[in-house]
C-alpha positions as CSV (number, residue, x, y, z in Angstrom):
1,X,-5.4,-56.1,-58.4
2,X,-3.5,-52.7,-57.9
3,X,0.1,-52.4,-59.7
4,X,2.7,-50.8,-57.1
5,X,3.8,-48.3,-60.4
6,X,0.7,-46.7,-60.7
7,X,-1.5,-45.2,-57.9
8,X,-5.0,-46.5,-57.4
9,X,-7.6,-44.5,-59.5
10,X,-10.1,-42.2,-57.4
11,X,-13.9,-42.7,-58.4
12,X,-13.6,-39.8,-60.9
13,X,-10.9,-41.3,-62.7
14,X,-8.1,-38.6,-62.3
15,X,-5.1,-39.4,-61.4
16,X,-2.4,-36.9,-59.5
17,X,1.0,-37.6,-59.1
18,X,2.9,-35.1,-57.2
19,X,6.8,-35.1,-57.1
20,X,8.8,-33.0,-54.9
21,X,12.3,-32.6,-55.5
22,X,13.8,-31.6,-52.0
23,X,17.2,-30.8,-52.8
24,X,16.0,-28.2,-55.5
25,X,14.0,-26.4,-52.8
26,X,16.5,-26.6,-50.2
27,X,19.1,-24.9,-52.8
28,X,16.8,-22.2,-53.9
29,X,16.1,-21.5,-50.3
30,X,20.0,-21.1,-49.1
31,X,20.7,-18.5,-52.2
32,X,17.5,-16.6,-50.9
33,X,19.2,-16.9,-47.4
34,X,22.3,-15.3,-48.7
35,X,20.7,-12.3,-51.0
36,X,18.5,-11.4,-48.0
37,X,22.0,-11.8,-45.7
38,X,24.0,-9.6,-48.4
39,X,21.0,-7.0,-48.8
40,X,21.0,-6.3,-45.0
41,X,24.8,-5.8,-44.5
42,X,25.0,-3.7,-47.3
43,X,22.0,-1.6,-46.4
44,X,24.1,-1.5,-43.0
45,X,27.2,-0.3,-44.7
46,X,26.0,2.1,-46.7
47,X,24.1,3.6,-44.0
48,X,27.1,3.7,-42.1
49,X,29.0,5.3,-44.8
50,X,26.5,8.6,-45.4
51,X,26.4,9.2,-41.9
52,X,30.0,9.3,-41.4
53,X,30.0,11.9,-44.6
54,X,27.6,13.6,-42.6
55,X,24.6,14.2,-45.3
56,X,21.8,12.1,-43.1
57,X,21.8,12.4,-39.6
58,X,19.1,10.4,-37.5
């Protein structure tokens, strides 16, 4: 007889219960995306400022 609250034991007698918190994963993915976009934008702005000052030519 199986209980719905607990997974059925495997042959080795070990139970593995994996819980995935999707909301937390999505939250951290959004934060990482904002940081990446900010870094790219900032690097473009800094490159433009340096190029206008005439110190670096590409």
